[in-house]
N, C-alpha and C positions, 0 to 999 in steps of 0.2 A: 692318739696324741698328734698334734700338728708339728711335724718335724721331718727331718731327712736323715738317712742313714749314711754314716761315714764308712769309707773303706779302711779297715785296720792296716796301719803302716807304721814302721819305725819312724820316730819323730825326725831323724836326720834325713830320711828319704822324703818325707812329706815337706820338709823345709826346702829341699831342692825344687820341688814342684811349685811351692808357693813363691819362691824367689823368681822362678821363670815367669810366672804370671805377673808378679809385681813389676818385672822388667818390661811388660807389654802395656804400659800406661798410654792411653789414648783419650782424646777429647770425646765426649758424648757416650762413653762406655759406662754403663751402670754397674756391671758385675761380670766376672769371668770365672769359670770353674772347669775342673777336669772331672769327668765321670767315667766309671767302669761298670757297665750294667746300670742299675739304678742307684749305685752307691757313689758318693762324692769323695774324691781323694784329695782335692785341694780347691780353694776358692779365695778370691780377692774381690773387694767391693770398693766402689767409689765412696769416698768418705762422706759425701752428701746423701748417700742412699743406703738403706738397710733392706735387703731382700727378705720378703716374707716367705716362709717355708712352703706356703700354699702355692705361691707363684713358681717357686723353684720346682716343686713337685709336678706342677702342670707342664713346665718346660721339659723335665725329664721324661714324663709320660708321653709327650708328643714325640720325642726322639726315639724312645723305646718302642713305640707303636708303628714306626715307619722305617722300613729297611732302607729306603732311598736316602733318608736323612743320615744314615750311619755309613754312607759310602761317599767318598770324595768330599767336596765342599758344598755347603748349602747356606742360603741366605733367605730366611723366612720370617714373616711377621708373626708375632706372638702377643697375646693379650695378657698383660700382667695386671690382673684386676685389683690386686691389693696395692699396686703402685698408681695406676691410672685406669679406671674402668671405661674411660671415654676415648682411649687411643691405643695404638699399638707400639710396642718396641720391636726391634728386629734382632733375631738370633743368628749369629754366625756359628755354624756347626761343622766341625772337621774331625774325621777319625784318623788316628795314627795307624798307618798301614801295618797289617800283620799283628794287630793287638785289638783289645776291646776298649781301649782308652779313647775318649772323645773330648775334644777341646771345644768349649762353648763361650762365646762372648755375647752379652746382651747390650744392644746399642739403641739410643734414642734417634740416631741419624740413620737414614735408609739409602743414601745415595751410593753410587758406585765407588766414589773415592774412599768412603768409609769402609766399604767391603774390602777394597784393595789394601788399605792400611791395616785392617785387622788381619787379613790373610798373611801379610808379611810378618806381623808379630806372632801369629799362631805358628808359623813355620819355625821361628826361633824357639818357641816353647816346645814344639815337638822334637826339635833337634836335641834339646836338653834332656827330655824324657827318654830318648832312644839310647842314651848312654847305658851300657850294661849294668853299671852299679845302681842305676835307678830303675830301669825297666824290669830287671830280673826280680827285684823286690815287689814291684807292682803286679807282675804276672803271678808271682807266688801268692800274693794277697788275694787276687781274684780267684785263684784255684782253691784257696782254703776258706773262702767266705760262702755262707755264714760260718762263724767259728763254732766248732764242735767242742763243747766244754769238757767232754770226756778226753779229747785229745790234748787238752791243756795240761793233763798230768804229765805228758811226755815233754812239755815245754817248761816245766816248773823248776828244773834243776839249774842252778847258776853255772854249773860246769858245762852245760850245753854250749854248742857253737852259737855264734851270733844269730839272733832270731831273724828269719826271713831269708837266710842263705840257703840256696838250693843244694840238696844233698847230691854228692857225686856217686853215691852207691845206687845202682839200678834197683828199682823196686822199693827203695827206702821211703818211709812216709814223708810227706811234705812238711816242712817246718813252718809253724805258725809265725805270723808277724806280731809277736808279743814280747813283752818285757820278761826276762828271766826272773822267776820268783821262787823263794824258798818257803818252806812251811808245809802244813798239812791241809790238803784241799780235796780229800777223798770224797766229801759229800757232793762236790760238783758232778761226780759221776752219775748221781741219781737224778739230776735235774732233767725234766722233760723239755722245758723251754724257759728261757729267761730273757728279760728285756730291761733296759735302763734308759730313762729319758731325762734330758737336761732342758727344762723349759726356757731358761735364760739364753741358751745357745740354739734352741730349736733343733737339737741333734739327739739321735737315739742309737742305742746298740741293741741288736736282736740276735740271739744265739741260734744255732741250728736246732731244729726240732728233732727230738730223739726218734730214731728210725721207726719204732712201732707206732708212732703217732703222726707219720707223714702222709697218711691218706687224707684226701680232701675232707671227708666227713670228720675225722679227728682234729684236723687243723681248725676247722670251723668251731668245733666243740671247745678247743682251748681258748680261742679269742672271744667266743661267746661268753665264757665264764669270766674272762678278764673284764668284759663289758658289764657283766653282772656285779662284779666287785666294785667297779667304778660307780655304778648306779647306787649301790649301797652307801657309798661315801659322798654322794653328790651334795649333801647338806652338812657334811662334817667339817669341823674346824681343823685346818692344817696346823701341825702334822697329824695324820691319821692313818690307820691301817685296818685291814680286814682280811680274814681268811675264810674261804668257802670250800667245804669238803663235799666230794661226791663219793660214790662207792669205792672208787679206785684212785682218785687224785685229790690233791689239795691245791687250791689257787690262792695265792697271797699277793695283795697289792698294798704298797705303802706310798703315801703321798706326802711330800714335804715341800717347802717353799722352793728349794733348789734342785730337787730331783723327784722322779717317780720310778718305783721299782715294781716289776711284774715277774711273778715266779709261779711255775707249775711243777709239782713234784709228785711222786707216788705217795699215796696215803701211808702214814706210819714212819716216814723218814724223820730224822731228828730236826727240830726247828733251828738247830745251829746252821743248817744249810742257808738260811736267810743271811746271817752275818757273814758266812763264808763267801757267798756271791757278792755281797756288798763290798767286802774288803778286796775281793778279786778285781772288781770293777775299778776301785780306787787305785790299785796298783797298775792298772792298764790304761788309765784315762788318756795319757798322752799318745797312746797307740790306737785306741778305738774311737777317739773323737778328734775332730779338727781343732777344737778349742775356739776362742774368739776369732772371727773372720778378720784378717788383716785388711788394710785399706791402702789405696793409692794416695 
């Protein structure tokens, strides 16, 4: 799917990051976002511009593939082919010291004055994010991503402490940045891997792959079977779904107008796992997705 992955965060924390970016309104800036690894934790767009996820993925890949771009401040040309394949935009890139969080602004202007103006605004954004109430949640989210659905059992009790709060007990498991949920979710324990894509938002969630399947060969096998399912549905009318079984696994793909669901489970597990994962995602949407990108 053509999309980007969000960093799971409590909505109140993400709102702080979004407001910090919204406060950095500048002429000739197309888009600004915060990233941690390849995941996006907040973004704001010029109201005249809608960033395509392919362009965003290209910028993220450039940053992730260059150690020099992840230190200090950088000002580099980038080709946003979905925006304009005949010209360059310029990316301002700056890492928050002591963290994996990177501030990125995409600008159509390339002069030194624009760089200086963005640098000043980026410093204010970083100052906001450095607040302990914000950065602790972000660091916790980075440490617990991708989300292990088995660990969600420990985050399901409403009596738990606020999600995302770092435990003060040495050696205690990290708390997930998820909404407290009640109910029976035991079938999530059996999931090998699950993903959920929102085409309208170009955003997706992808769980941690179960440990026995984390070898390169097995990861390829999982995604090859997802591709096989997609191929079987290529001419089907939406909504549609298909299940492909191997000797040991079942692969389920559901395609609807507003979402796409991908699930791999051990063969023989109850089909109720499909609805459990779907409802789990719906309870966590405000945590695991950015939602509509706000504008300046």
